[in-house]
Residue frames as a rotation matrix with the C-alpha (Angstrom) as fourth column:
MET 1
0.581 0.814 0.000 0.00
0.814 -0.581 0.000 0.00
0.000 0.000 -1.000 0.00
SER 2
-0.221 -0.660 0.718 1.40
0.618 -0.664 -0.420 3.38
0.754 0.352 0.555 -1.02
GLU 3
-0.870 -0.161 -0.466 1.65
0.473 -0.537 -0.699 6.33
-0.137 -0.828 0.543 1.35
VAL 4
-0.770 0.638 -0.018 -1.27
-0.593 -0.705 0.388 8.01
0.235 0.309 0.922 -0.41
GLU 5
-0.097 0.742 -0.664 -3.40
-0.113 0.654 0.748 4.88
0.989 0.147 0.021 -0.11
ARG 6
-0.438 -0.144 -0.887 -2.45
0.793 0.403 -0.457 4.53
0.424 -0.904 -0.063 3.56
THR 7
-0.986 0.067 -0.152 -3.41
0.009 -0.892 -0.451 8.16
-0.166 -0.446 0.879 4.23
THR 8
-0.472 0.864 -0.176 -6.74
-0.640 -0.198 0.743 7.70
0.606 0.463 0.646 2.45
LEU 9
-0.079 0.408 -0.909 -7.48
0.363 0.861 0.355 4.56
0.928 -0.302 -0.216 4.48
ASP 10
-0.722 -0.252 -0.644 -6.59
0.687 -0.160 -0.709 6.35
0.075 -0.954 0.289 7.71
ASN 11
-0.911 0.412 0.022 -8.90
-0.412 -0.911 0.012 9.23
0.025 0.002 1.000 6.79
ILE 12
-0.185 0.870 -0.457 -11.76
-0.380 0.366 0.850 6.81
0.907 0.330 0.263 6.10
LEU 13
-0.179 0.071 -0.981 -11.25
0.691 0.719 -0.074 4.99
0.700 -0.692 -0.177 9.39
ALA 14
-0.920 -0.188 -0.344 -11.05
0.380 -0.639 -0.669 8.23
-0.094 -0.746 0.659 11.36
ALA 15
-0.692 0.722 -0.002 -14.23
-0.664 -0.635 0.396 9.56
0.285 0.275 0.918 9.76
ALA 16
-0.082 0.656 -0.750 -15.96
-0.049 0.749 0.661 6.22
0.995 0.091 -0.029 10.33
TYR 17
-0.560 -0.172 -0.811 -15.02
0.748 0.315 -0.584 6.14
0.356 -0.933 -0.047 14.01
LYS 18
-0.977 0.178 -0.115 -16.42
-0.113 -0.896 -0.430 9.62
-0.180 -0.408 0.895 14.51
GLU 19
-0.432 0.861 -0.268 -19.66
-0.721 -0.151 0.676 8.82
0.542 0.486 0.686 12.66
PHE 20
-0.116 0.364 -0.924 -20.19
0.262 0.909 0.325 5.50
0.958 -0.204 -0.201 14.46
MET 21
-0.759 -0.219 -0.613 -19.52
0.637 -0.057 -0.769 7.05
0.133 -0.974 0.183 17.86
GLN 22
-0.907 0.416 -0.066 -21.98
-0.397 -0.897 -0.195 9.86
-0.140 -0.150 0.979 17.22
LYS 23
-0.151 0.923 -0.353 -24.80
-0.981 -0.096 0.169 7.83
0.122 0.372 0.920 15.66
GLY 24
0.063 0.119 0.991 -24.14
-0.408 0.909 -0.083 4.17
-0.911 -0.399 0.106 16.34
PHE 25
-0.814 -0.431 0.390 -23.69
0.119 0.532 0.838 1.57
-0.569 0.729 -0.382 13.63
GLN 26
-0.211 0.815 0.540 -27.32
0.914 0.360 -0.186 1.55
-0.346 0.454 -0.821 12.53
GLY 27
0.708 0.565 -0.424 -27.65
0.436 -0.822 -0.366 5.32
-0.556 0.074 -0.828 12.36
ALA 28
-0.172 -0.884 -0.434 -24.30
0.007 -0.441 0.897 5.97
-0.985 0.151 0.082 10.73
SER 29
0.870 0.470 -0.151 -24.29
-0.086 -0.156 -0.984 7.19
-0.486 0.869 -0.096 7.13
LEU 30
0.164 -0.814 0.557 -21.73
0.848 0.404 0.343 6.05
-0.504 0.416 0.757 4.59
ARG 31
0.489 0.072 0.869 -22.40
0.672 -0.666 -0.323 9.26
0.555 0.743 -0.375 2.70
ASN 32
0.956 -0.139 0.260 -21.31
-0.266 -0.785 0.560 11.29
0.126 -0.604 -0.787 5.73
ILE 33
0.570 -0.784 0.245 -18.26
0.224 0.435 0.872 9.11
-0.790 -0.443 0.424 6.26
VAL 34
0.201 -0.468 0.861 -17.18
0.978 0.147 -0.148 9.50
-0.057 0.871 0.487 2.65
ARG 35
0.679 0.120 0.724 -17.67
0.306 -0.943 -0.130 13.27
0.667 0.310 -0.677 2.79
GLN 36
0.929 -0.319 0.185 -15.81
-0.315 -0.427 0.848 13.65
-0.192 -0.846 -0.497 6.09
ALA 37
0.406 -0.812 0.420 -12.96
0.474 0.580 0.663 11.49
-0.782 -0.070 0.620 4.81
GLY 38
0.213 -0.287 -0.934 -12.65
-0.590 -0.800 0.111 13.69
-0.778 0.528 -0.340 1.72
VAL 39
-0.851 -0.456 0.261 -12.89
-0.097 0.625 0.775 10.82
-0.517 0.634 -0.576 -0.74
THR 40
-0.394 0.721 -0.570 -15.26
-0.872 -0.096 0.481 9.83
0.292 0.686 0.667 -3.51
THR 41
0.480 0.647 0.593 -17.77
-0.752 0.651 -0.102 7.02
-0.452 -0.397 0.799 -3.10
GLY 42
0.858 -0.201 -0.472 -15.87
-0.235 0.665 -0.709 5.07
0.457 0.719 0.523 -5.74
ALA 43
-0.175 -0.976 0.128 -12.63
-0.524 -0.018 -0.851 5.49
0.833 -0.216 -0.508 -3.81
PHE 44
-0.112 0.210 0.971 -14.34
-0.976 0.162 -0.148 4.30
-0.188 -0.964 0.187 -0.62
TYR 45
0.812 0.537 0.231 -15.52
-0.483 0.839 -0.250 1.10
-0.328 0.091 0.940 -2.27
GLY 46
0.428 -0.768 -0.477 -11.96
-0.372 0.331 -0.867 0.44
0.823 0.549 -0.144 -3.29
TYR 47
-0.641 -0.656 0.399 -11.25
-0.597 0.098 -0.796 -0.14
0.483 -0.748 -0.455 0.41
PHE 48
-0.810 0.435 0.394 -14.52
-0.150 0.496 -0.856 -1.48
-0.567 -0.752 -0.336 1.85
LYS 49
-0.852 0.518 0.078 -17.52
0.316 0.390 0.865 -3.24
0.417 0.761 -0.496 0.36
SER 50
0.189 0.981 -0.036 -20.04
0.465 -0.057 0.883 -2.17
0.865 -0.184 -0.467 3.02
LYS 51
0.274 0.014 0.962 -20.68
-0.687 -0.697 0.206 -0.36
0.673 -0.717 -0.181 6.27
GLU 52
0.980 0.121 0.158 -20.43
-0.196 0.723 0.662 -3.71
-0.034 -0.680 0.733 8.04
GLU 53
0.555 -0.832 0.007 -16.97
0.741 0.490 -0.459 -4.34
0.378 0.259 0.889 6.64
LEU 54
0.013 -0.505 0.863 -15.90
-0.045 -0.862 -0.504 -0.84
0.999 -0.032 -0.034 7.67
PHE 55
0.594 0.251 0.764 -17.08
-0.748 -0.178 0.640 -1.33
0.297 -0.952 0.081 11.25
ASP 56
0.967 -0.240 -0.082 -15.36
0.252 0.950 0.187 -4.71
0.032 -0.201 0.979 11.25
ALA 57
0.271 -0.924 0.269 -12.07
0.515 -0.097 -0.851 -3.07
0.813 0.369 0.450 10.33
LEU 58
0.075 -0.189 0.979 -12.32
-0.539 -0.833 -0.120 -0.80
0.839 -0.519 -0.164 13.35
VAL 59
0.232 0.196 0.953 -13.03
-0.973 0.038 0.229 -3.40
0.009 -0.980 0.200 16.03
ARG 60
0.797 0.254 -0.547 -12.47
-0.339 0.939 -0.057 -6.99
0.500 0.231 0.835 14.87
GLU 61
-0.070 -0.932 -0.357 -8.87
0.005 0.357 -0.934 -7.41
0.998 -0.067 -0.020 16.02
GLN 62
-0.716 -0.218 0.663 -9.55
-0.587 -0.325 -0.741 -6.18
0.377 -0.920 0.105 19.55
TYR 63
0.322 0.912 0.254 -12.82
-0.943 0.284 0.175 -8.10
0.088 -0.296 0.951 19.85
ILE 64
0.686 -0.120 -0.718 -11.15
-0.097 0.962 -0.254 -11.39
0.721 0.244 0.648 18.98
HIS 65
-0.348 -0.937 -0.026 -8.16
-0.053 0.048 -0.997 -10.64
0.936 -0.346 -0.067 21.19
ILE 66
-0.466 0.177 0.867 -10.19
-0.862 -0.313 -0.399 -9.94
0.201 -0.933 0.299 24.34
LEU 67
0.693 0.721 0.016 -12.20
-0.714 0.683 0.157 -13.13
0.102 -0.120 0.987 23.88
ASP 68
0.471 -0.618 -0.630 -9.03
0.108 0.749 -0.654 -15.16
0.876 0.240 0.419 23.33
MET 69
-0.519 -0.687 0.509 -7.47
-0.374 -0.353 -0.858 -13.48
0.769 -0.635 -0.073 26.34
TYR 70
-0.032 0.593 0.805 -10.39
-0.999 -0.020 -0.024 -14.34
0.002 -0.805 0.593 28.58
GLN 71
0.855 0.330 -0.401 -10.52
-0.376 0.926 -0.041 -17.93
0.357 0.186 0.915 27.33
SER 72
0.023 -0.938 -0.346 -6.82
0.054 0.347 -0.936 -18.28
0.998 0.003 0.059 28.11
ILE 73
-0.529 -0.144 0.836 -7.43
-0.750 -0.382 -0.540 -16.99
0.397 -0.913 0.094 31.65
LEU 74
0.461 0.797 0.390 -10.22
-0.883 0.454 0.115 -19.53
-0.085 -0.397 0.914 32.14
ASP 75
0.746 -0.220 -0.628 -8.16
-0.115 0.887 -0.448 -22.37
0.655 0.406 0.637 30.68
ASP 76
-0.329 -0.942 0.063 -5.16
-0.180 -0.002 -0.984 -21.56
0.927 -0.335 -0.169 32.88
PHE 77
-0.252 0.313 0.916 -7.36
-0.964 -0.168 -0.208 -21.53
0.089 -0.935 0.344 35.97
HIS 78
0.774 0.623 -0.110 -8.72
-0.620 0.782 0.059 -24.97
0.123 0.022 0.992 35.07
LYS 79
0.359 -0.734 -0.576 -5.13
-0.005 0.616 -0.788 -26.29
0.933 0.286 0.217 35.04
ILE 80
-0.329 -0.445 0.833 -4.60
-0.814 -0.313 -0.489 -25.33
0.478 -0.839 -0.259 38.69
PRO 81
-0.879 -0.004 -0.477 -4.75
0.176 0.926 -0.334 -28.34
0.443 -0.377 -0.813 41.06
PRO 82
-0.036 0.999 0.014 -8.38
0.344 -0.001 0.939 -28.82
0.938 0.038 -0.343 42.20
ASP 83
0.303 0.172 -0.937 -7.63
0.945 0.071 0.319 -28.37
0.121 -0.983 -0.141 45.90
ALA 84
-0.625 -0.599 -0.500 -6.04
0.637 -0.762 0.118 -24.99
-0.452 -0.245 0.858 45.15
GLN 85
-0.590 0.410 0.696 -8.76
0.538 -0.443 0.717 -23.65
0.602 0.797 0.040 42.85
ARG 86
0.469 0.852 -0.231 -11.09
0.743 -0.239 0.626 -22.72
0.478 -0.465 -0.745 45.69
THR 87
0.389 -0.345 -0.854 -8.46
0.758 -0.406 0.510 -20.86
-0.523 -0.846 0.104 47.70
CYS 88
-0.632 -0.738 -0.238 -6.90
0.445 -0.597 0.668 -18.89
-0.635 0.316 0.705 44.83
MET 89
-0.030 0.703 0.711 -10.12
0.998 0.062 -0.019 -18.08
-0.058 0.709 -0.703 42.94
ILE 90
0.840 0.418 -0.346 -10.41
0.430 -0.902 -0.048 -14.44
-0.332 -0.109 -0.937 43.96
ASP 91
0.169 -0.863 -0.476 -6.71
-0.157 -0.501 0.851 -13.59
-0.973 -0.069 -0.220 43.59
TYR 92
-0.627 -0.386 0.677 -6.52
0.529 0.427 0.733 -15.36
-0.572 0.818 -0.063 40.24
GLY 93
0.256 0.828 0.498 -9.71
0.964 -0.178 -0.200 -13.67
-0.076 0.531 -0.844 39.03
VAL 94
0.768 -0.018 -0.640 -8.45
0.132 -0.974 0.185 -10.22
-0.627 -0.227 -0.746 40.01
GLU 95
-0.248 -0.959 -0.139 -5.10
-0.065 -0.126 0.990 -10.76
-0.967 0.254 -0.031 38.30
GLY 96
-0.524 0.086 0.847 -6.75
0.779 0.450 0.436 -11.97
-0.344 0.889 -0.303 35.10
ILE 97
0.538 0.817 0.207 -9.32
0.840 -0.499 -0.213 -9.19
-0.070 0.289 -0.955 34.94
LEU 98
0.536 -0.423 -0.731 -6.65
-0.017 -0.871 0.491 -6.58
-0.844 -0.251 -0.474 35.60
ARG 99
-0.608 -0.746 0.273 -4.67
0.234 0.160 0.959 -7.87
-0.759 0.646 0.077 32.62
MET 100
-0.165 0.649 0.743 -7.80
0.986 0.112 0.121 -7.62
-0.004 0.753 -0.658 30.51
THR 101
0.738 0.478 -0.476 -8.39
0.538 -0.843 -0.012 -4.12
-0.407 -0.247 -0.879 31.81
ASP 102
-0.100 -0.858 -0.504 -4.90
0.004 -0.507 0.862 -3.03
-0.995 0.085 0.054 30.77
TYR 103
-0.768 -0.176 0.616 -5.58
0.566 0.266 0.781 -4.24
-0.301 0.948 -0.105 27.23
ILE 104
0.214 0.939 0.269 -9.02
0.977 -0.211 -0.040 -2.64
0.019 0.271 -0.962 27.13
TYR 105
0.699 0.046 -0.714 -7.66
0.269 -0.941 0.203 0.72
-0.663 -0.334 -0.670 28.29
ASP 106
-0.480 -0.871 -0.106 -4.81
0.107 -0.178 0.978 0.49
-0.871 0.458 0.178 25.76
ASN 107
-0.899 0.277 0.339 -7.59
0.370 0.067 0.927 0.21
0.235 0.958 -0.162 23.14
PHE 108
-0.689 0.627 -0.364 -10.19
0.269 -0.245 -0.932 2.28
-0.673 -0.739 0.000 24.94
ASN 109
-0.454 0.539 -0.709 -11.82
-0.744 -0.668 -0.032 3.95
-0.491 0.513 0.704 21.93
VAL 110
-0.693 0.169 -0.701 -12.35
-0.441 0.670 0.597 0.61
0.570 0.723 -0.390 20.21
PHE 111
-0.780 0.398 -0.484 -14.06
0.589 0.729 -0.349 -0.92
0.214 -0.557 -0.803 23.23
LYS 112
-0.615 0.602 -0.509 -16.17
-0.104 -0.702 -0.705 2.19
-0.781 -0.380 0.495 23.70
LEU 113
-0.503 0.387 -0.773 -17.32
-0.863 -0.181 0.471 1.67
0.042 0.904 0.425 20.12
ILE 114
-0.757 0.181 -0.628 -18.06
0.020 0.967 0.255 -2.02
0.653 0.181 -0.735 20.71
LEU 115
-0.765 0.397 -0.507 -19.95
0.633 0.320 -0.705 -1.47
-0.118 -0.860 -0.496 23.95
CYS 116
-0.405 0.585 -0.702 -21.92
0.132 -0.723 -0.678 1.64
-0.905 -0.368 0.216 23.03
CYS 117
-0.067 0.292 -0.954 -22.32
-0.758 -0.636 -0.142 1.73
-0.649 0.714 0.264 19.25
SER 118
-0.873 -0.453 -0.179 -22.29
-0.460 0.645 0.610 -1.82
-0.161 0.615 -0.772 17.83
GLU 119
-0.172 0.874 0.455 -26.00
-0.099 0.444 -0.890 -2.64
-0.980 -0.198 0.010 17.88
GLY 120
0.770 0.488 -0.412 -26.88
-0.477 0.011 -0.879 -4.28
-0.424 0.873 0.241 14.59
THR 121
0.141 -0.788 -0.600 -23.49
-0.789 0.276 -0.548 -6.01
0.598 0.551 -0.583 14.25
VAL 122
0.478 -0.050 -0.877 -22.09
0.283 0.954 0.101 -9.28
0.831 -0.297 0.470 15.59
TYR 123
-0.550 -0.835 0.017 -20.00
0.297 -0.215 -0.930 -7.20
0.781 -0.506 0.367 17.97
GLU 124
-0.071 0.602 0.795 -22.99
-0.764 -0.545 0.344 -6.27
0.641 -0.583 0.499 20.09
ASN 125
0.781 0.420 -0.462 -22.69
-0.139 0.838 0.527 -9.80
0.608 -0.348 0.713 21.51
LEU 126
-0.220 -0.971 0.095 -19.47
-0.358 -0.010 -0.934 -9.19
0.908 -0.239 -0.345 23.46
ILE 127
-0.414 0.083 0.906 -21.06
-0.910 -0.017 -0.414 -9.55
-0.019 -0.996 0.082 26.90
HIS 128
0.699 0.710 0.088 -23.15
-0.699 0.704 -0.128 -12.52
-0.153 0.028 0.988 25.77
ASP 129
0.558 -0.554 -0.618 -20.08
-0.191 0.639 -0.745 -14.26
0.807 0.534 0.251 24.36
MET 130
-0.516 -0.803 0.299 -18.03
-0.460 -0.034 -0.887 -13.71
0.722 -0.596 -0.352 27.50
THR 131
-0.039 0.607 0.794 -20.95
-0.983 0.119 -0.139 -14.80
-0.179 -0.786 0.592 29.67
GLN 132
0.861 0.378 -0.340 -21.22
-0.462 0.862 -0.211 -18.08
0.213 0.339 0.916 27.80
MET 133
0.087 -0.924 -0.373 -17.50
-0.147 0.359 -0.922 -18.69
0.985 0.135 -0.104 28.16
ASP 134
-0.610 -0.320 0.725 -17.69
-0.704 -0.203 -0.681 -18.03
0.365 -0.926 -0.101 31.89
CYS 135
0.370 0.820 0.436 -20.75
-0.912 0.411 0.001 -20.24
-0.178 -0.398 0.900 32.36
ASP 136
0.727 -0.186 -0.661 -18.95
-0.202 0.862 -0.465 -23.10
0.656 0.471 0.589 30.61
ALA 137
-0.340 -0.941 0.006 -15.96
-0.194 0.064 -0.979 -22.58
0.920 -0.333 -0.204 32.89
THR 138
-0.310 0.309 0.899 -18.17
-0.948 -0.175 -0.267 -22.51
0.075 -0.935 0.347 35.98
ARG 139
0.786 0.618 -0.029 -19.66
-0.618 0.786 0.020 -25.87
0.036 0.002 0.999 35.05
ASP 140
0.358 -0.759 -0.543 -16.15
-0.001 0.581 -0.814 -27.24
0.934 0.292 0.208 34.48
PHE 141
-0.548 -0.549 0.631 -15.17
-0.577 -0.298 -0.760 -25.98
0.605 -0.781 -0.154 37.93
SER 142
0.177 0.719 0.672 -18.22
-0.975 0.219 0.023 -27.60
-0.131 -0.660 0.740 39.52
ASP 143
0.864 0.110 -0.492 -17.46
-0.275 0.921 -0.276 -30.90
0.423 0.373 0.826 37.77
THR 144
-0.081 -0.982 -0.173 -13.84
-0.117 0.182 -0.976 -30.75
0.990 -0.059 -0.129 38.94
MET 145
-0.450 -0.034 0.892 -14.90
-0.864 -0.236 -0.445 -30.17
0.226 -0.971 0.077 42.52
GLN 146
0.585 0.769 0.257 -17.38
-0.803 0.595 0.049 -33.05
-0.115 -0.234 0.965 42.39
GLN 147
0.696 -0.366 -0.618 -14.79
-0.120 0.789 -0.602 -35.40
0.708 0.493 0.506 40.90
ASN 148
-0.409 -0.912 -0.039 -12.45
-0.007 0.046 -0.999 -34.59
0.912 -0.408 -0.026 43.76
GLY 149
-0.296 0.361 -0.885 -15.00
0.829 0.557 -0.050 -35.21
0.474 -0.748 -0.464 46.49
ILE 150
-0.915 0.020 -0.404 -15.95
0.206 -0.837 -0.507 -31.59
-0.348 -0.546 0.762 47.09
ARG 151
-0.175 0.948 0.265 -19.71
0.961 0.223 -0.163 -31.13
-0.214 0.226 -0.950 47.00
THR 152
-0.971 -0.002 -0.238 -21.13
-0.039 -0.985 0.165 -28.09
-0.235 0.170 0.957 45.22
ASN 153
-0.105 0.994 -0.011 -24.71
0.171 0.007 -0.985 -26.99
-0.980 -0.106 -0.171 44.78
THR 154
-0.477 0.054 0.877 -26.24
0.874 0.134 0.467 -27.03
-0.092 0.989 -0.112 41.31
VAL 155
-0.480 0.303 -0.823 -27.14
-0.081 -0.950 -0.302 -23.60
-0.873 -0.078 0.481 39.96
HIS 156
0.443 0.731 0.519 -29.92
0.529 0.254 -0.810 -23.41
-0.724 0.633 -0.274 37.38
PRO 157
-0.332 -0.666 0.668 -28.45
0.926 -0.098 0.364 -22.47
-0.177 0.739 0.650 33.98
GLN 158
0.323 0.510 0.797 -30.78
0.646 -0.735 0.208 -19.49
0.692 0.448 -0.566 33.59
LEU 159
0.982 -0.006 -0.190 -29.79
0.152 -0.575 0.804 -18.08
-0.114 -0.818 -0.564 36.97
GLU 160
0.190 -0.980 0.059 -26.15
0.689 0.176 0.703 -18.79
-0.699 -0.093 0.709 36.20
HIS 161
-0.201 -0.211 0.957 -26.46
0.928 -0.352 0.118 -16.80
0.312 0.912 0.267 32.97
ILE 162
0.719 0.556 0.418 -28.24
0.385 -0.819 0.426 -13.90
0.578 -0.145 -0.803 34.71
LEU 163
0.850 -0.418 -0.322 -25.62
0.226 -0.263 0.938 -13.64
-0.476 -0.870 -0.129 37.45
THR 164
-0.047 -0.947 0.318 -22.68
0.795 0.157 0.586 -13.93
-0.605 0.280 0.745 35.09
SER 165
-0.020 0.080 0.997 -23.97
0.840 -0.540 0.060 -11.42
0.543 0.838 -0.056 32.57
GLY 166
0.928 0.373 0.023 -24.60
0.284 -0.743 0.606 -9.05
0.243 -0.556 -0.795 35.48
MET 167
0.449 -0.846 -0.288 -20.94
0.478 -0.045 0.877 -9.28
-0.755 -0.531 0.385 36.39
PHE 168
-0.388 -0.646 0.658 -19.82
0.898 -0.104 0.427 -8.40
-0.207 0.756 0.620 32.87
TYR 169
0.407 0.571 0.713 -22.30
0.639 -0.736 0.225 -5.56
0.653 0.364 -0.665 32.54
ALA 170
0.949 -0.087 -0.303 -20.91
0.210 -0.542 0.813 -4.18
-0.235 -0.836 -0.497 35.81
TYR 171
0.102 -0.993 0.051 -17.31
0.662 0.106 0.742 -4.66
-0.743 -0.041 0.668 34.68
PHE 172
-0.370 -0.284 0.884 -17.77
0.918 -0.256 0.302 -2.93
0.141 0.924 0.356 31.34
GLU 173
0.809 0.586 -0.042 -19.36
0.578 -0.781 0.237 0.05
0.106 -0.216 -0.971 33.04
LEU 174
0.148 -0.857 -0.493 -15.73
0.501 -0.365 0.785 1.07
-0.853 -0.363 0.375 33.53
VAL 175
-0.765 -0.426 0.482 -15.62
0.605 -0.223 0.764 1.80
-0.218 0.877 0.429 29.80
VAL 176
0.013 0.874 0.486 -19.18
0.892 -0.230 0.389 3.01
0.452 0.429 -0.782 29.34
HIS 177
0.907 0.371 -0.201 -18.74
0.420 -0.748 0.514 5.63
0.040 -0.550 -0.834 32.08
GLU 178
0.437 -0.807 0.397 -15.09
0.154 -0.368 -0.917 6.32
0.886 0.462 -0.037 31.19
ILE 179
0.983 -0.148 -0.106 -13.75
0.105 -0.012 0.994 5.57
-0.149 -0.989 0.003 34.67
PRO 180
0.509 -0.855 -0.098 -10.15
-0.842 -0.471 -0.263 6.84
0.179 0.217 -0.960 34.92
LYS 181
0.349 -0.439 -0.828 -7.57
-0.130 0.852 -0.507 4.09
0.928 0.284 0.241 34.52
GLU 182
-0.645 -0.721 0.254 -6.03
-0.332 -0.035 -0.943 4.84
0.688 -0.692 -0.216 37.91
ASN 183
-0.274 0.630 0.727 -9.31
-0.947 -0.044 -0.318 3.91
-0.168 -0.776 0.608 39.63
THR 184
0.322 0.543 -0.776 -9.86
-0.754 0.642 0.136 0.61
0.572 0.541 0.616 37.85
GLY 185
-0.568 -0.622 -0.538 -7.61
-0.176 0.731 -0.660 -1.51
0.804 -0.280 -0.525 40.06
GLU 186
-0.907 0.270 0.322 -9.66
-0.341 -0.025 -0.940 -0.86
-0.246 -0.962 0.115 43.17
TYR 187
-0.010 0.976 -0.216 -12.94
-0.969 -0.062 -0.237 -1.28
-0.245 0.207 0.947 41.31
VAL 188
0.090 -0.006 -0.996 -11.90
-0.606 0.793 -0.060 -4.59
0.791 0.609 0.068 39.76
ARG 189
-0.850 -0.470 -0.237 -10.72
-0.097 0.583 -0.807 -6.02
0.517 -0.663 -0.541 43.08
GLN 190
-0.712 0.641 0.288 -13.96
-0.479 -0.142 -0.866 -5.14
-0.514 -0.754 0.408 44.81
LEU 191
0.132 0.786 -0.604 -16.10
-0.991 0.108 -0.076 -6.33
0.006 0.609 0.793 41.88
VAL 192
-0.189 -0.273 -0.943 -14.40
-0.394 0.901 -0.182 -9.73
0.899 0.338 -0.279 41.69
SER 193
-0.980 -0.196 0.013 -14.51
-0.080 0.339 -0.937 -10.16
0.180 -0.920 -0.348 45.46
PHE 194
-0.424 0.899 0.112 -18.22
-0.789 -0.306 -0.534 -9.30
-0.445 -0.315 0.838 45.49
TYR 195
0.333 0.605 -0.723 -19.18
-0.900 0.434 -0.051 -11.80
0.283 0.668 0.689 42.80
GLU 196
-0.389 -0.523 -0.759 -16.88
-0.271 0.852 -0.448 -14.60
0.880 0.031 -0.473 43.95
ALA 197
-0.934 0.111 0.340 -18.29
-0.327 0.115 -0.938 -14.38
-0.143 -0.987 -0.071 47.47
GLY 198
-0.014 0.997 -0.082 -21.76
-0.923 -0.044 -0.383 -14.71
-0.386 0.070 0.920 46.00
TRP 199
0.204 0.025 -0.979 -20.79
-0.687 0.716 -0.125 -17.73
0.698 0.698 0.163 43.93
GLN 200
-0.790 -0.557 -0.257 -19.22
-0.185 0.616 -0.766 -19.41
0.585 -0.558 -0.589 46.97
LYS 201
-0.680 0.598 0.425 -22.40
-0.598 -0.116 -0.793 -18.82
-0.425 -0.793 0.436 48.91
ILE 202
0.295 0.925 -0.240 -24.86
-0.906 0.191 -0.379 -20.24
-0.305 0.329 0.894 46.40
MET 203
0.267 -0.261 -0.928 -22.59
-0.561 0.740 -0.370 -23.08
0.783 0.620 0.051 45.25
GLY 204
0.914 0.283 0.291 -21.86
-0.386 0.385 0.838 -24.03
0.125 -0.878 0.461 48.85
PHE 205
0.553 -0.779 -0.297 -18.09
0.679 0.627 -0.382 -24.40
0.484 0.010 0.875 48.85
């Protein structure tokens, strides 16, 4: 890609970010984006085939990365010896979520776009996707405890989903309300402690 082409692409992406942030994906106008970028419609279609593809270019990399990051955190926890999982759950959860928070704040504008402006795209499912991953991991944890002679209470899948999605909605309020980065450590520690204590109570371990 030549320097001119790179500059044109950057201008399109910058104009798209501004338009999506102001109006959301569904309300955003390609005509406005093209005009703000200072390119012709024909030039635009040389880079992107649709509004969906344009939004994808802005957020896809970070969306995939945060899901992969969270799955890795869950997988690594599952590898911890069963008798240690109960005692290190809160500390491990805090450490993992703080690493995610660092990445999110390094890409803050992208996650603001995903969380606030992605309705009508596959990216509006971020919290749902992470909730499903966490619910799967919770069932794995319960199975591991049972296999090692540690009794846990069964939580109805619907309640499990409600509680878990509530945690992620609360967590991502950091981005929605633009909480300063320096405050996130304390918030994450208290949030994880709050939810883990609740899980321990209802699961009975």
